[in-house]
N, C-alpha and C positions, 0 to 999 in steps of 0.2 A: 526616600518616599517612593512608594509603589505607584505604578502607572495604572490608569483605569483598565480593568480587565475586559478586553474586547476579543471577540472570537477571531480565529484565523479564517480569513475569507479565502475560499478556494475558487479557482478559475481553471476550467479545462476546456479543451476544444470541443468536447462532446456536449457541453452546455450551450452548443450551437448558437519725502520719499526716502527715507533712510531707515532701514530696518535693522535691528540688532540681531545677532545670532543668539537667540534665546528660545526656550521651548514654547510650543504652542499652548497658550492658556485657554482652557475651555471657556467659552462664553457663558456668562452667568445666567442661571435660570431665574426667571421672574416674569413680570408682565410683558406681554408680547406687543410690540409696536409695529411689526411688519417691515418689509424691505422697502426702501425708497429708491433703490438702484434699478435702472432699466437698461435694456439693451438698445442698440441702435437699429434703425430700420434697414434690413438687408436689401430692400428694394429702392432705397433712396438713390438719387442720381449722382452718386459719387463714384470715383474710379475704383476705390477699394470695395465698396458695396456691390458694384457690378461684378467685380472679380469673384467675390464670395458667392453671389447668386449663380454665376456660371459654374463655379466649382460644385455647388450643391446640385445643380441640374445634371452635371456629368456624373456625379456620384450616384444619383438615382438611376441614370441610364446604365451605368456599370452594374448596379445591383440587379436590374432587370435582365441584362444579358447573362449574368452569372447564374441566375435562376433558370433561365432557358438552357444554358449549357449543362447544368446539373441534371435537368430533366432529360435532355438528349443523351447524356452519358449513361444514365440509368436505363433508358430504353435500349441503347446500343448493347449494354451488357446482358439485358434480359431477353432480347429477341434472338431467335434462331433462324429467322427468315433473311436470306442473303440480300434480297431486294430492299427490305426494310433497313438492313444494316448499311447498304450503300446510300440510301436516302438520308439516314441519320448522320452518317459520316460527312456527307455534303453539307448538311445543316450545321454540324459542329464546326466545320471549316469556315462557314460563313459567320457564325457567332464569334469564333476566335478572332477573325479578321476585324469584326466590329469592336471587340474588346481591345485589341491592339491599337486601333485608331483612337478610341476613347481615352486610353491610358496615355497615348502620346499627346492628345489635346490637354489632358489634365497636367501632364508634366510641363507643358509649355506655360500653363497658367501658374503652376507652382514655381516655375523658374522666372516669373515676371517680377524681377527684383526692383525694377524702377518704380512700381506702384508704391512701395514702402520706403523709398529713399526720401531724403530731405529736399525741400524746395529751394534750398540755398544755392547761390550761384558759385559757391566755392567748388574747386575741382578736387574731389577726393575719390579714391577708389571705392566703388559701391560695396556695401556689405550684403551678406546672404541672410535674408529673413525666412521664417517658416510660415506657411499657411496654417490656419486652424483646422483641427479635425472637425468634420461635419458630423451631425447626429440627427436621427429622426426624432419626431415628437414622442413623448412617453405619457401615457394616461395612467396616473396612479389611482384614480377614483375608486374603481371596483375593488382592487386588491387591498387598499388601505381601509376602505369601509368594511370589507369582510373581516379583516384582521381586528379592527376595533370591536366589532360585534362579537367575534369568536373569543378573542383573547382578553380584551378589557371589559367585556360585558356591558358596553355602553351603547347608546343610540348613535349610530354612525352618522345619521343625518345632521347631528349637532356639530359635526366637524367639517362640513362642506366648505366653509370659509377657509379653513386651514389647508385643506386639500387644494383648493383653487389657488391659494397663495403659493404653495409649493410648486404647482405646475407653472404658474406665471414666472416664478423665479428661474425655473429650469429653461423656460422658453426664452427669457431675457438673456441668460448666460450663453445662449447659442450665438449671439451676435454682439459681443462686447465691443465697446468703443476702444480705439487704439490709444489709450491714455491710462492714467492712474485709476480713473473711475471704472474702466473696463476690467482692470486687474482686481479691484475690490469686489466687483460683481462676481467674478469667477471664484475668488476666495470666499465670499459669503456663501455661495452655493456649496463649495467644497466643505466648509465648516458645518453647514447645515446637514450634509450627508452623514456626519458623525451621529447626530441626533436621530436621523432617519434609520440608520443602522441599529441603534440602541432600541428604538421604539418598535420597529416592525420586522426585524430580521433575527429570528431565533437561531440557535447554534446549528441545528441540523435540518434547517428548512429555509427555503428562500420565499420571497414574497410573490413569486410568479410573474414579476414584471421583467420584460425583455428590454435590454439596453442595446440599441443599434448605433454603432459608430463606424465611420469610414476611415480608412488609412489616409494619413495626411498627404502622402505623395502619390500613391497609386489609385486611391479611391476604392480599393477592395473592401467590401463591407464585412463587419464582424458583429456577432450577436451573442451576448452573455446575459445570464440572469443574476450574476453576482454583483453586489454593490462595489466590489473592488475594481471591477472593470470601469464602472462609471467614475469612480474616484480617480483612478489612474489616468483616464482620458481627460478629465478636467484639469488634472495637474499637468498633463502634456500641453494642453492649450494655454495654461498659465506661462509655461516656458516659451511656447511659440509666440505669445503676445509680447513677452519681454524682448524677443528677437526683433519684432516689428517696431517696438518703441526704440530700441537701440539703433536700428537702421535709419530711422527718420531724424535722428538728432543732427543738428548743424555742427559739424566737426571743424568748422573754420575758427572756432573760439574754444578756449580751454574749458569753459563751463559745459558746452555741448559735448566735448570729448569725455569729460568726467561722467556725464549722464549716460552716455553710450557705454562706457566701461561698466558702470553700475548695472545697467540693464542686461548686458551680455553675461556678466558674472552671475546675476540672478537666474538667467535662463539656464546657464550651466548647472546651477544648484538644483533647479527643478528637474532637469533631465538626469542628473547624477543620482538624485533621490529615487527616481523611477528605476534606474539601472541597478541600484543596490537592493531594491525591494521587490522587483518583479521577477517572475519566472514563468515560462510557458505562456507568454502574452499571445493573444490570437492574431494581432495585427503586427506586421513587420516593423512599423514605425516605433513600436514600443518594445521591440526585442532588444536583447543585450547588445549585439553588435551595432544596431542602429543608434541606440542611446549613447554608446561609447563614442561613435563617430560624431554625434551632435555635441556632446560635451567637449570633445577636442576642437570641433569647429568653433564653438563659442569662445573657448580659451584662446584660440588663434586670433579671433576678431578682437578680443580684449588686448592681446599683445600688439596688434596693428594699431589700435587706438593709443596705446602707450607710446609707440613710435611717433605717431602724429603729434602727440602732446610735447614730446621731447623736441621734435622738429620745430614746433610752434614757439616753444620757450627758449630755444637756442638762438640767440640774436648775434652772438659773436662768431668769428671764424677762427677761433683759437684752435691750435693743434689738437689738444685733448678733447675739445668739444666735438670736432669732426670725427675723431676716433670713436667717441661714444655713439654718435649717430650711426657710424658704420656697423658697430657691434649690435646696436638695437635693431637695425635693418636685417642683419644676419640672423638675429634671434627670431624675428617674424618669419623669415624664410624657412627656418628650421621647423617651427611649429606648423606651418602650412604644409611642409613636406610630410610631417607626421600624419596630418589629416588626409593628405593624398594617399598615403600608404594604407590608411584605414579604409578609405573609400574603394580601394582596389581589392579588398578581401573578397573571397568567393561569394559570400552571401550578399555583400553590399555592391559588388561590381555592376550587377544588372538592375539594382534597385535605386541607387542614387542617380538623380537627374544628370544627364550629360553636361548640362550647363553649369551645375555645381562643381563637378569634377574638373571641368575646364577652368572655371574661375579660380579654384584652389591652386591648380597648376600654374596659371598665369601669375597669381600673387606670389607663389614660391619663387618663380623665376624673376619677377619684377623686383622683389625686395632683396634678392641676392645681388641683382644688378646695382641697386642703390647702395648696398654695403660696399661694393668695390668702387663705386663713384665717390662716396664720401672718404674712402681710404685714399684715393688719388688726390682729392682736394686737400686733405690733411698733409700729405707729403709734398705736394707741389706748391702750396701756399705758405708752407712753414719756413720761417727764417730765424736764424740764431742771432741773439743780441747779447752783448757783454753785460748789459745792465739787468738782464733777466735770467741770471744763472739759476736761481731757485726754480723758476718756471720751466727752464730747460731740463732740469733734473726730474721734475714731475712729468714732463712730456716724454723723456727717455724711459722712465719707469713704466708709463702707460703703454708705450710702444713695445716694450719687451714682453708684455702680456697680451699683445694684440693678435698674434697669429697662433693657429693651432699647433703648428710645428715651426721652429725657428728655421728660416730659409738658409740654404747653403750660400757660401760666398762671403762678402764683407759682413762684418758684424753690424747689428742694428745701430750701434752708436756711430759707426763710420758712415752708414747710410744717411743718418740725420745731419751729419756734419758736412757731407758732400752734396752740393746742389745737383750735380749731374747724376749721381747715383739715385737721388730722390726722384729726379725727373724720369729716369728709366723705369724705376719701380712703379711710379705713379702711372706711367704709360701702360705698363703691364696690367695694372688694376683696371684701367679704363678699357683696355682691349677685352678683358673678361666681362666688364660691365656692358659693353656694346653687344657682345655675343649673347648674354643673358637677356638683354632687352629685345633682341631680335627673336629669340626663342619664345619669349612671352607674347610677342606680336604674332608669331606663327601659330601658337596654340589658340590665341584669341580669334584668329581668322578662320579657324576650323569649326567654330561653334556659331551657328546661325543666330542663336538668341543673344550671345555676347556681342556679335557684330552690330546688333541693333542698339546697343548701349553707347551712345555718343560720348558720354562722360568718361567711360573706361577707355575708349579709343583716344580721347584727348590726353588722358594721363599717360598712357603708354607712349604716345607720339612725342609729347613734350619731354619726358624723361630720356627717351632715346636720343632726341635731338641735342639735349643738353650734354649728354655723355660724348656724342660725336663731336660737338663743338669743342669740348675740353680736350678731346684727343687730338683734334686738329691744331690746337694751340701748342701741344707738346711735341707734335711730330715735326721733324726737320728733314730737309732735303738731303743733308749729308749724314743722316742717321742710317748707316748701313748694317748696324748690328741687329741681329734677330731679336725681336721682342721676347723678353723672358716670360716664364709662366709665373703669374702672381700667386703667392701662397694663400692658403685658405684662412679666412678671417675667423677668429674665435668669437662665437656669438655670446652675448651677455646682455642682461637687462637690469635696470635699476628698480623695476617694479614688477614682481611676479604676479600673474593673474591669480585671483582667489575664486574659489567656487562657493558662492554665497547661498546658503540654504534659504528657501522661501519661508518668510516669517508670517504665518497666518494669524498671529496674535494681534496684528495691526487692524484686523477687521473683526470686531466683536459682533456676534449674532445672538439672537434669542431663539430658543427652540420653538419652532412653529407650532408644535403639538404639545406645548407646555401645559395646556388645560387637562391633559390626561393625568397629570400629577408629577411629582418629583421623580426624576429619572433614576434615583437611587433605589426606588421601589417599583415604580410603574414602567417597566421596560419589557422587552420581548423575552429576555432571558429568565425573568422571574415567573413563578407559577403560584397562583393562589386560588383558594376556593371561591365559590360564589359569594357575592356581597350579602351580609346578614344584617337584619335590622334588630337592634336590641333596645327594649323599652326599660328605662331605669326609673324607679320611684325613690326619691330621697327619703331615707329613714333618719332616726335620731343619730345613728353612728356615721352618717354620710353615705356616699355611694359605694364605698368599699372597693376602691381601685387606686392604682398608682400609675401616674403618667410620666412619660419621659420623652425628651427630644422635641424637635420641630419638623414640620413639613415632610411627612405627616407625623402626627403625634402617636407614640407607641404606648399601648397598655402594658406597662412593665410588670404589673402584679395585680392579683385579684384576691381580696380577703376571703378565705373560706367561710361559707355560710352567709356572706354579706349580700347586699342588694345586687351588685354586679354579677357575682357568681351564680346566684339563683336565676338571673335573667339570661344567662348563657354567655356572658362575656368571658373571654379567655385571655390569659397573658400571652403576649405576642401578637394580639390583634392591632391593626392600624385603624385609627379613626379617620374616616374619609368624609363624613358629614354629620352634623349635629342639627336635629330638627329640620332636616332637608336642606340645610345650608352647607354647600361644599366647603370643606376645610382641609383639602389635601395639601395646600400650601400654607395653612395657618400655623402661626407660632404657638408655642406652648402656652403662653399667657392668654392668647386669644381663645383657645379651646377651653382653658380653665374658666375664663370669664363667661363663656357660653353655658358651661355646666352649672356654674354658680347662679346664673340668671334664670335657670329653669323654673317653671311654675310648679304649683302643687301637684299638677297632673303628671309631672315627671318630665323626662327628656328622652328623645329618641335618637339613638346612635346608629349610624351606618358604618359597619366595620368589614375589613377583609383580613384573612389570615394567610400568610405566605407558607407554602409547603416547606417542610423542614429540609428536603433534599437540596433546595436552592438557597436557603437562608444564610448559610455561611458565606457563599459568594456574594450575596446581596449585601450582607453586613460589611464585607470588605469593600465592595463598590461604594458604599455609603461613605466610608472613611476616605477612600481615594478621591471621590468626587468633591469632598469637602475642601480639598486642596486646590480644586479647580485647575487641574494641570494635565491636560491631554498633550503630552510632549511630542507633538508631531515631528519636530525637527531633530529629536534625539533618538528616534526609534532605531536608527541604523545601529547604534551601539548595542541594542538589545538583540540584534539579529546576527550576531557573530557566528552562530551555528547554523545559519539558514542554508548553507551550501549542502548540508547533508539531508535536506528535506526531499520529499518526493517531488516528481516533476509536475504533479497536479497543483502544487502550491503556487499561488499567484502573489499574494501580498500578506505579510503579517502586520496587521494594524494594531500595534501596541500590545501584542500578546506575549506574556512571559512564557519562556520555554518550560520552566518548572517552578512551581510555587513552593517556597520554603514553608516549613511549619511555623508555629507561633501565630502572631497576628491575633485576630479575633477568634476565639474558640467557643464562645457562648452561642448556643442556638436559641433562636427566638421560640416559636412554637410552644408545645406543651412542656418541653424540658427546661424552659427558662425559669430560673429560680432567683429570687431576690429577697434579701433579708430586710424585713420591714423595720428592724431596729436600727438600721444604719443607712437611711435614705440619703443619697447624695444631694448636692445643691441643685443638680439639674433634674431632680425628680421630686415629686410631691404626691402626697396621699390625700384622697378626697372621699 
């Protein structure tokens, strides 16, 4: 089944709660009921709304300073007067200082992780959430009204209600609530953008509407006229909102951990989709390296939640259970180390907030320390019993796969059988655990923002003290042997994180501008002549025409010399009104009933004819839309050759790289031919 043919949206810098993994189903076209979803009040006196209000204010100030800097730089390049150059250089220095201060203030706001954390009293390491991208208001009124008048030939004032609803929906999605309703609000607007694109964005022309969005971390503004930028920014906010929902879950219970895992996996899915489909993004937060870092960060936080669930559900102190905890902790440390390496790449090093990089390093050291601690517990608390030979065999087998490299000296079997050897090896693991804990605390102390997080300080202190106490238990006064170096633990997990694509099919929307007519015909890509009014007078032989299809009904054939032919009706015309009554959405039977009910004075038909240049594509779109399947979540598979595209390409929204032959080859227009001797069931002659 082919996908709906949508144009490749270009974006260049010069344009200045369980969802299944299934394709996006296009919301059905029909009667419009309007959105009932609303955004939250950004000025409400809550901690999060205050944070968002301050972030929006700083973004506006950064935008102002950057405009001033651009003007000063232009003047500096243009002038030849040395005194003017000196004055402008001084002004530039002042503006750059202001920008640096604003960016540091914004970074501190974005690093305020405590706002998004759970209110639970449980002591858990805080997660890293993302703040939403801010955007300026957009006024669609003039642009859409002009397009309706020019392209659709209708009175644009009749669509003021629809335009107002679209603007209200966009305004609401700027401040989504931090829950499922907020996600559905963003998804509703995202789905609505598909219809907006089809209705008002032709292939080689934009609507003239400028979309302003600010970088999530730096506040640097970007402005584009392509709808892909709007779509991508909304998708980024969906991912960011998932991170906030995941961070606020109470992870002291298994249910809360599972919800956090689901949220972080869906955040990773949103960022991964952007990473695979965007190129040449104007803001750094949606660039490839940044999105790669965010995907890895989300995967690491999922892995951390998996470790917390294993810890929560492991009630026994059995040898193999403690080994499993050690390997799970080592796995968390490894994935955070990978995130840390990504954050130190040249493009990301000066972009990622210092508090984020510090938190990731702290977690990498902290969980490595935990892995050595649990290894020591397994060794020192393990005892052999003659009655449990089978369990001992299982323990020995697990221990043989525990280390990256088998340590030199006694065999692992001998270590398990000898309490003294187990004590010494356990002491070696605890020594490494204490060293790692102290390194985590050192990195933590270097970051001012992390020092303010009491809960993180508590976690690091408690785990450090626990390892020290265990080490003291194993240390003996007569132990003069130098503590051996503990071998590296093989990381392993029993639940690998999944990158869950965002499923937009859960939010069904109705095209706001559905009164313009069925999208299969009345779209920005189609071209047709001016509306014609045909007056038909029924004769003895009938009206002399053949109709086919629904919404709108097509004139499939005209009898030569008949009433319809003489009145000027042509095969390929679409009937849009009968006696002034709109029938763009009318079924075949409804139009037939109107024609048969006409009085002796005849019937008046309003018709439009699609230009033959576009009819083949429109016919294909009709067939595709009938399947109602805009497969938003499977577009990656269609973009396998995207790497070879030009750098100006931003996003391929469902565009086939090459259309095969076949399909519908009949043209509507004047070349459409129909045998009246073999009329199909879906057609009828009148």
